[in-house]
VEXBA-325215 format. One record per residue: residue number from 1; residue in three letters; chain; x, y, z of N, C-alpha, C in turn. Coordinates in pm, whole numbers. Example, Ala and Ser with C-alpha at 12.3 -4.5 7.8 and 13.67 -1.06 7.14 Angstrom:
REM residues 2
SITE    k    r  c     n_u     n_v     n_w    ca_u    ca_v    ca_w     c_u     c_v     c_w
SITE    1  ALA  A    1319    -569     780    1230    -450     780    1320    -330     780
SITE    2  SER  A    1285    -225     708    1367    -106     714    1290       3     787
***
This chain:
REM residues 229
SITE    k    r  c     n_u     n_v     n_w    ca_u    ca_v    ca_w     c_u     c_v     c_w
SITE    1  MET  A   -1605    1887     689   -1595    1717     633   -1707    1692     719
SITE    2  SER  A   -1786    1587     705   -1868    1535     793   -1795    1381     813
SITE    3  PHE  A   -1845    1329     997   -1791    1223     993   -1764    1110     896
SITE    4  LYS  A   -1903    1104     862   -1926     965     762   -1806     975     645
SITE    5  ARG  A   -1816    1061     617   -1672    1090     526   -1531    1104     580
SITE    6  ILE  A   -1526    1131     674   -1404    1124     723   -1382     932     739
SITE    7  PHE  A   -1463     872     777   -1442     782     828   -1418     670     684
SITE    8  ILE  A   -1524     723     605   -1486     657     489   -1323     696     390
SITE    9  LEU  A   -1281     787     409   -1149     810     375   -1050     747     477
SITE   10  VAL  A   -1053     751     603    -966     712     693    -964     561     655
SITE   11  SER  A   -1043     474     632   -1070     344     564    -998     311     424
SITE   12  LEU  A   -1023     426     351    -956     382     220    -805     412     231
SITE   13  LEU  A    -725     557     339    -602     507     330    -567     381     397
SITE   14  PHE  A    -628     330     451    -550     171     522    -573      85     441
SITE   15  ALA  A    -663      88     335    -666      17     248    -526      62     135
SITE   16  VAL  A    -540     160      94    -448     184     -12    -317     177     108
SITE   17  ALA  A    -256     218     181    -133     194     233    -102      74     253
SITE   18  SER  A    -218     -34     297    -169    -152     311    -118    -199     190
SITE   19  THR  A    -197    -192      47    -192    -228     -66     -69    -209     -98
SITE   20  ILE  A       9     -81     -63     162     -35     -91     250     -87     -48
SITE   21  PHE  A     201    -152      97     324    -212     150     338    -321     147
SITE   22  LEU  A     230    -422      97     246    -541      60     283    -565     -96
SITE   23  ASN  A     312    -459    -166     362    -487    -314     498    -443    -303
SITE   24  SER  A     537    -407    -160     719    -420    -153     754    -551    -113
SITE   25  CYS  A     910    -497    -110     978    -691    -134    1056    -679      -8
SITE   26  SER  A    1072    -857      -8    1142    -881     138    1265    -837     158
SITE   27  ALA  A    1310    -745      24    1458    -732      18    1481    -667     -96
SITE   28  ILE  A    1392    -533    -113    1437    -453    -240    1561    -418    -302
SITE   29  GLY  A    1613    -460    -358    1770    -480    -399    1790    -503    -555
SITE   30  GLY  A    1790    -654    -571    1817    -702    -738    1906    -642    -778
SITE   31  ALA  A    1899    -584    -851    2039    -524    -912    2064    -358    -868
SITE   32  GLY  A    1973    -332    -750    2022    -201    -669    2033    -185    -566
SITE   33  SER  A    1997    -132    -500    2025    -100    -350    1889    -151    -295
SITE   34  ASP  A    1912    -203     -90    1829    -291     -78    1775    -191      39
SITE   35  GLU  A    1793     -53      25    1784      57     150    1724     159      28
SITE   36  GLY  A    1662     244      94    1630     402      28    1463     407      20
SITE   37  VAL  A    1473     541     -42    1251     574     -62    1237     520    -201
SITE   38  ILE  A    1106     517    -234    1028     521    -306     926     613    -302
SITE   39  GLN  A     900     693    -442     774     791    -393     668     786    -495
SITE   40  PHE  A     575     760    -462     427     749    -535     373     877    -603
SITE   41  ASP  A     312     849    -732     231     960    -716      91     846    -741
SITE   42  THR  A      -8     917    -694    -142     820    -657    -274     936    -681
SITE   43  LYS  A    -350     845    -742    -457     941    -777    -583     880    -794
SITE   44  ALA  A    -704     931    -783    -866     880    -761    -886     841    -906
SITE   45  ILE  A    -925     748    -948    -983     775   -1110   -1129     827   -1094
SITE   46  ASP  A   -1216     765   -1061   -1325     825   -1085   -1380     961   -1071
SITE   47  LYS  A   -1374    1083   -1106   -1391    1201   -1058   -1533    1262   -1023
SITE   48  ASN  A   -1590    1143   -1037   -1765    1155    -988   -1782    1119    -851
SITE   49  HIS  A   -1670    1046    -799   -1666    1015    -659   -1675    1091    -553
SITE   50  PRO  A   -1771    1104    -447   -1770    1234    -356   -1628    1249    -263
SITE   51  LEU  A   -1525    1159    -276   -1409    1164    -175   -1299    1207    -304
SITE   52  TYR  A   -1317    1225    -437   -1242    1266    -523   -1114    1365    -475
SITE   53  ASP  A   -1173    1459    -437   -1084    1565    -436    -994    1583    -275
SITE   54  LEU  A   -1050    1430    -192    -966    1434     -56    -904    1342     -76
SITE   55  ALA  A    -833    1255    -186    -737    1143    -179    -650    1156    -211
SITE   56  PRO  A    -537    1099    -127    -391    1125    -111    -367    1141    -257
SITE   57  ASN  A    -263    1228    -308    -179    1250    -415     -53    1175    -413
SITE   58  SER  A      14    1105    -314     168    1068    -269     161     976    -193
SITE   59  ALA  A     262     918    -212     303     792     -75     436     781     -77
SITE   60  HIS  A     482     766      29     646     748      28     691     605      82
SITE   61  LEU  A     774     515      64     770     406      73     939     373      89
SITE   62  HIS  A    1012     362     268    1059     377     274    1136     220     329
SITE   63  PHE  A    1218     184     270    1227      55     302    1418      -9     337
SITE   64  LYS  A    1452     -89     395    1584    -142     425    1583    -265     470
SITE   65  GLY  A    1608    -385     397    1643    -506     446    1515    -553     406
SITE   66  ASP  A    1479    -631     569    1334    -702     537    1227    -570     589
SITE   67  LYS  A    1269    -472     622    1156    -391     691    1117    -263     593
SITE   68  PHE  A     997    -224     619     956    -139     552     862     -32     650
SITE   69  LEU  A     839     116     590     739     214     644     705     268     529
SITE   70  ILE  A     568     249     548     494     351     445     424     489     510
SITE   71  GLU  A     430     595     413     356     674     466     243     750     380
SITE   72  MET  A     153     799     427      46     892     377     -45    1016     467
SITE   73  SER  A     -70    1096     391    -143    1208     481    -229    1266     342
SITE   74  THR  A    -352    1283     439    -421    1380     403    -485    1498     453
SITE   75  MET  A    -425    1610     389    -512    1762     421    -476    1796     589
SITE   76  GLY  A    -375    1712     627    -301    1713     738    -392    1698     867
SITE   77  LEU  A    -512    1648     829    -583    1584     931    -567    1463     964
SITE   78  PHE  A    -503    1366     888    -461    1208     909    -382    1147     858
SITE   79  ASN  A    -266    1114     988    -143    1057     931    -123     920     974
SITE   80  MET  A    -116     851     806     -99     708     845      66     660     814
SITE   81  SER  A      83     571     906     209     496     885     191     347     909
SITE   82  ILE  A     242     255     796     251     140     808     395      62     811
SITE   83  ILE  A     400     -18     936     541     -91     947     520    -202     904
SITE   84  GLY  A     589    -262     795     615    -423     770     734    -465     800
SITE   85  ASP  A     692    -613     829     834    -684     890     788    -820     756
SITE   86  ASN  A     883    -856     702     853    -983     584     911   -1084     667
SITE   87  LEU  A    1040   -1080     770    1062   -1194     838     958   -1245     907
SITE   88  SER  A     880   -1205    1003     766   -1198    1078     616   -1213     987
SITE   89  LYS  A     595   -1165     887     519   -1162     796     397   -1119     870
SITE   90  SER  A     421    -965     906     320    -895     979     331    -739     944
SITE   91  MET  A     264    -686     969     201    -565     943     148    -474    1077
SITE   92  THR  A     187    -340    1087     131    -266    1187      61    -123    1124
SITE   93  GLN  A     -46    -111    1134     -89      14    1097    -136     104    1172
SITE   94  MET  A     -62     240    1184     -91     333    1277    -140     462    1199
SITE   95  ILE  A    -206     493    1311    -310     666    1284    -262     756    1378
SITE   96  LYS  A    -285     865    1335    -282    1000    1431    -352    1112    1347
SITE   97  PHE  A    -488    1117    1464    -552    1193    1396    -609    1265    1543
SITE   98  MET  A    -591    1391    1511    -578    1490    1635    -533    1441    1786
SITE   99  ASP  A    -554    1383    1874    -512    1375    1983    -513    1190    1996
SITE  100  LEU  A    -594    1164    1921    -551    1002    1885    -457     931    1856
SITE  101  ARG  A    -374     845    1874    -239     788    1851    -269     639    1885
SITE  102  GLN  A    -277     561    1793    -330     382    1809    -271     322    1686
SITE  103  ALA  A    -243     198    1725    -169     103    1597    -242     -30    1604
SITE  104  CYS  A    -249    -103    1506    -312    -218    1519    -220    -339    1421
SITE  105  ILE  A    -229    -442    1474     -65    -582    1442    -146    -642    1367
SITE  106  GLU  A    -135    -653    1240    -183    -828    1122    -114    -875    1134
SITE  107  THR  A    -184   -1024    1104     -95   -1123    1127     -65   -1188     978
SITE  108  GLU  A      -9   -1275     952      -4   -1337     801    -154   -1388     774
SITE  109  ALA  A    -197   -1473     876    -342   -1512     862    -485   -1397     811
SITE  110  GLN  A    -423   -1296     889    -580   -1210     869    -505   -1101     748
SITE  111  LEU  A    -371   -1135     695    -325   -1049     546    -403   -1106     442
SITE  112  ARG  A    -367   -1274     503    -421   -1349     370    -587   -1343     331
SITE  113  ALA  A    -646   -1328     438    -798   -1314     425    -841   -1195     367
SITE  114  GLU  A    -782   -1076     402    -835    -999     349    -811    -972     176
SITE  115  ASN  A    -686   -1058     137    -664   -1047       1    -758   -1143     -73
SITE  116  ASP  A    -870   -1240      25    -933   -1323     -50   -1019   -1252    -126
SITE  117  SER  A   -1114   -1115    -112   -1179   -1036    -152   -1135    -960    -320
SITE  118  TYR  A    -977    -974    -341    -959    -923    -452    -836   -1003    -506
SITE  119  LYS  A    -920   -1132    -544    -860   -1236    -653    -824   -1207    -781
SITE  120  LEU  A    -699   -1168    -839    -692   -1150    -962    -614   -1276   -1030
SITE  121  THR  A    -658   -1226   -1191    -581   -1336   -1297    -501   -1233   -1353
SITE  122  PHE  A    -450   -1285   -1426    -305   -1218   -1510    -263   -1317   -1623
SITE  123  GLU  A    -235   -1192   -1721    -181   -1259   -1865     -82   -1174   -1882
SITE  124  GLU  A      49   -1227   -1927     152   -1201   -1966     175   -1118   -2116
SITE  125  THR  A     220   -1022   -2131     261    -959   -2256     391    -909   -2248
SITE  126  SER  A     449    -886   -2405     578    -852   -2483     605    -713   -2399
SITE  127  ASP  A     521    -623   -2360     546    -502   -2396     617    -446   -2235
SITE  128  THR  A     685    -353   -2258     773    -262   -2141     781    -154   -2165
SITE  129  LYS  A     826     -65   -2060     853      99   -2064     896     108   -1971
SITE  130  GLU  A     982     232   -1968    1072     313   -1851     965     396   -1728
SITE  131  ILE  A     941     316   -1621     923     402   -1497    1003     410   -1409
SITE  132  ALA  A    1009     544   -1357    1107     559   -1260    1282     564   -1273
SITE  133  GLY  A    1299     565   -1411    1432     517   -1428    1456     337   -1445
SITE  134  TYR  A    1337     255   -1415    1364     121   -1494    1311      54   -1558
SITE  135  THR  A    1336     -13   -1623    1238    -141   -1737    1128    -190   -1668
SITE  136  CYS  A     999    -164   -1753     897    -270   -1622     820    -331   -1757
SITE  137  LYS  A     752    -470   -1697     696    -526   -1787     538    -524   -1788
SITE  138  ARG  A     443    -527   -1852     317    -488   -1850     229    -638   -1832
SITE  139  ILE  A     208    -665   -1767      80    -759   -1749     -55    -729   -1723
SITE  140  ILE  A    -147    -802   -1806    -291    -743   -1762    -363    -799   -1697
SITE  141  ALA  A    -420    -779   -1563    -483    -816   -1435    -606    -826   -1478
SITE  142  LYS  A    -702    -903   -1440    -852    -918   -1421    -898    -965   -1268
SITE  143  LYS  A    -997    -919   -1228   -1064    -935   -1112   -1109   -1096   -1142
SITE  144  VAL  A   -1113   -1195   -1053   -1231   -1330   -1030   -1318   -1265    -975
SITE  145  ASN  A   -1458   -1358   -1080   -1571   -1335   -1053   -1601   -1182   -1075
SITE  146  SER  A   -1567   -1117   -1172   -1626    -979   -1160   -1630    -931   -1319
SITE  147  SER  A   -1729    -834   -1367   -1753    -834   -1483   -1658    -686   -1527
SITE  148  GLU  A   -1569    -617   -1444   -1517    -523   -1458   -1418    -522   -1572
SITE  149  PRO  A   -1368    -446   -1644   -1272    -463   -1731   -1139    -502   -1698
SITE  150  PRO  A   -1042    -587   -1786    -899    -563   -1708    -825    -459   -1733
SITE  151  PHE  A    -679    -462   -1642    -647    -342   -1610    -529    -363   -1655
SITE  152  ASP  A    -400    -309   -1671    -283    -317   -1663    -208    -284   -1553
SITE  153  VAL  A     -77    -354   -1549      -3    -358   -1407     144    -379   -1468
SITE  154  TRP  A     222    -319   -1438     339    -254   -1449     458    -276   -1363
SITE  155  TYR  A     547    -403   -1379     630    -424   -1286     783    -395   -1336
SITE  156  THR  A     878    -426   -1255    1016    -425   -1289    1085    -548   -1177
SITE  157  GLU  A    1173    -619   -1300    1263    -721   -1227    1378    -699   -1176
SITE  158  ASP  A    1417    -580   -1176    1540    -488   -1152    1537    -449    -976
SITE  159  LEU  A    1405    -487    -933    1394    -413    -794    1300    -552    -737
SITE  160  GLY  A    1353    -597    -623    1290    -706    -554    1346    -839    -561
SITE  161  LYS  A    1313    -900    -467    1322   -1067    -479    1182   -1122    -543
SITE  162  SER  A    1201   -1240    -624    1102   -1331    -695     986   -1336    -590
SITE  163  ASN  A     984   -1320    -478     872   -1366    -399     803   -1202    -330
SITE  164  CYS  A     836   -1126    -381     825   -1015    -310     655    -953    -323
SITE  165  ASN  A     582   -1025    -360     429    -987    -385     372   -1112    -263
SITE  166  LEU  A     441   -1210    -229     372   -1336    -139     264   -1303     -95
SITE  167  LEU  A     228   -1188     -11     129   -1172      84     -14   -1097      33
SITE  168  THR  A      13   -1094    -124     -71    -984    -178    -145   -1060    -296
SITE  169  PRO  A    -244   -1041    -340    -317   -1039    -468    -241   -1024    -578
SITE  170  TYR  A    -116    -962    -577     -39   -1006    -700      84   -1103    -691
SITE  171  ALA  A      48   -1198    -587     145   -1265    -579     222   -1342    -686
SITE  172  GLU  A     138   -1388    -794     225   -1447    -903     317   -1326    -998
SITE  173  ILE  A     314   -1220    -952     406   -1109   -1044     506   -1134    -934
SITE  174  LYS  A     622   -1150   -1002     787   -1187    -937     863   -1027    -971
SITE  175  GLY  A     821    -970    -900     890    -827    -944     821    -732    -884
SITE  176  LEU  A     887    -585    -853     854    -466    -782     713    -412    -863
SITE  177  LEU  A     592    -373    -827     518    -306    -878     499    -211    -876
SITE  178  MET  A     507    -125    -995     548      60   -1021     453      77   -1042
SITE  179  ASP  A     324      51   -1136     224     126   -1168      95       7   -1199
SITE  180  TYR  A      15      53   -1103     -99     -83   -1051    -210      41   -1038
SITE  181  LYS  A    -347     -48    -985    -454      17    -931    -502     -58    -830
SITE  182  ILE  A    -599     -31    -732    -656     -88    -681    -770     -64    -596
SITE  183  LYS  A    -891     -94    -584   -1034     -65    -551   -1093    -153    -416
SITE  184  LYS  A   -1079     -21    -340   -1145     -49    -192   -1207      59    -155
SITE  185  PHE  A   -1328       6     -66   -1440     139      17   -1522     191     -99
SITE  186  GLY  A   -1561     140    -269   -1594     211    -346   -1489     283    -418
SITE  187  MET  A   -1365     299    -379   -1307     422    -467   -1168     345    -563
SITE  188  GLU  A   -1139     365    -675   -1045     310    -766    -928     398    -745
SITE  189  MET  A    -818     348    -747    -701     489    -758    -634     423    -832
SITE  190  GLN  A    -492     471    -881    -378     455    -969    -235     501    -879
SITE  191  PHE  A    -177     380    -863     -54     419    -816      73     413    -902
SITE  192  THR  A     166     497    -924     291     511    -982     366     534    -947
SITE  193  ALA  A     513     482    -933     633     513    -898     706     600    -973
SITE  194  VAL  A     748     736    -889     832     823    -999     962     842    -916
SITE  195  LYS  A     953     813    -812    1167     842    -803    1179     731    -716
SITE  196  TYR  A    1299     725    -707    1353     610    -624    1474     669    -591
SITE  197  THR  A    1519     671    -447    1590     752    -375    1737     630    -311
SITE  198  ASP  A    1840     637    -335    1931     556    -237    1940     627    -145
SITE  199  THR  A    1901     572     -33    1957     683     105    1962     606     175
SITE  200  LYS  A    2042     617     306    2030     522     471    1903     565     495
SITE  201  ILE  A    1863     449     558    1742     462     650    1806     411     809
SITE  202  ASP  A    1722     523     911    1737     458    1019    1647     357    1082
SITE  203  ASP  A    1704     233    1140    1657     143    1165    1541     197    1309
SITE  204  GLN  A    1546     285    1362    1439     381    1440    1327     413    1383
SITE  205  LEU  A    1350     446    1234    1202     435    1166    1090     333    1172
SITE  206  PHE  A    1141     207    1204    1053     105    1191     976      20    1303
SITE  207  LYS  A    1034     126    1426     962     114    1514     856     192    1592
SITE  208  VAL  A     764      94    1670     637     171    1719     630     245    1815
SITE  209  PRO  A     659     423    1793     694     499    1920     660     444    2029
SITE  210  SER  A     703     487    2108     595     469    2265     455     496    2335
SITE  211  ASP  A     436     621    2246     296     713    2271     227     603    2214
SITE  212  ILE  A     248     544    2128     122     470    2067      82     350    2132
SITE  213  LYS  A     -68     380    2145    -143     245    2236    -187     156    2087
SITE  214  ILE  A    -135      16    2141    -179    -124    2051    -305    -148    2099
SITE  215  VAL  A    -369    -147    1958    -519    -197    1991    -537    -323    1873
SITE  216  ASP  A    -623    -381    1909    -670    -535    1812    -764    -470    1705
SITE  217  GLN  A    -799    -516    1626    -859    -513    1485   -1042    -440    1536
SITE  218  LYS  A   -1060    -507    1635   -1191    -470    1675   -1229    -335    1736
SITE  219  GLU  A   -1080    -301    1815   -1071    -153    1885   -1096     -68    1771
SITE  220  MET  A    -988     -76    1685    -960      -6    1584   -1094      29    1469
SITE  221  GLN  A   -1204     -86    1467   -1266     -66    1371   -1373      -5    1479
SITE  222  LYS  A   -1405     -20    1604   -1522      24    1647   -1470     202    1654
SITE  223  PHE  A   -1329     281    1657   -1314     383    1616   -1390     430    1482
SITE  224  PHE  A   -1325     378    1376   -1433     408    1274   -1585     396    1270
SITE  225  ASP  A   -1604     333    1312   -1745     283    1386   -1859     437    1432
SITE  226  GLU  A   -1736     467    1552   -1788     592    1611   -1784     708    1511
SITE  227  LEU  A   -1695     716    1409   -1703     840    1353   -1824     854    1256
SITE  228  GLU  A   -1850     702    1182   -1981     741    1148   -2091     782    1153
SITE  229  GLU  A   -2097     728    1317   -2259     775    1339   -2292     929    1383
***
């Protein structure tokens, strides 16, 4: 695999993992538990995309109260972790690649700036279906200032609080996203919840390991740029 492909793939994983984290809620509970794990099936939509076979096919969201951890991995080469704290409105992105172990912390302002490039409008429908055991409602989403066709988004009101998508392009949707898509770095991907497990989560899971180096966005981007050379 070329360094350029590695760069694109890692960047994609950051975008995808960030999106999944941000679509989680400040206290996923509603009618259910506020602690557990949600498994998502993920897939690239364009089979002709050069990275189609390298895209991750699953993601796991661990949540407890106001804190979250999303984990993804590709080919065993990259291990991505996103730790989120909705009280502090911040997100820590961690990457482990060979002997590299570093993390970047993003503030609310930085997260909002990222969402400006993916503004959406929504149209309500009366359609419903069951996803991962929960009744979900369909919304038709359309990108602002884009000629791309609209796409379906499914969410449930049985999980999460009404402001669960506050820091995302899906802020208007008052429920947990269960089936949606995102396009970043030229690759479009679909995410579908397949399983919810009601289980106890260790608080230690949401702490950055002591051997992880904290860097700023510029240093993290420098690593990506060097891989592309």
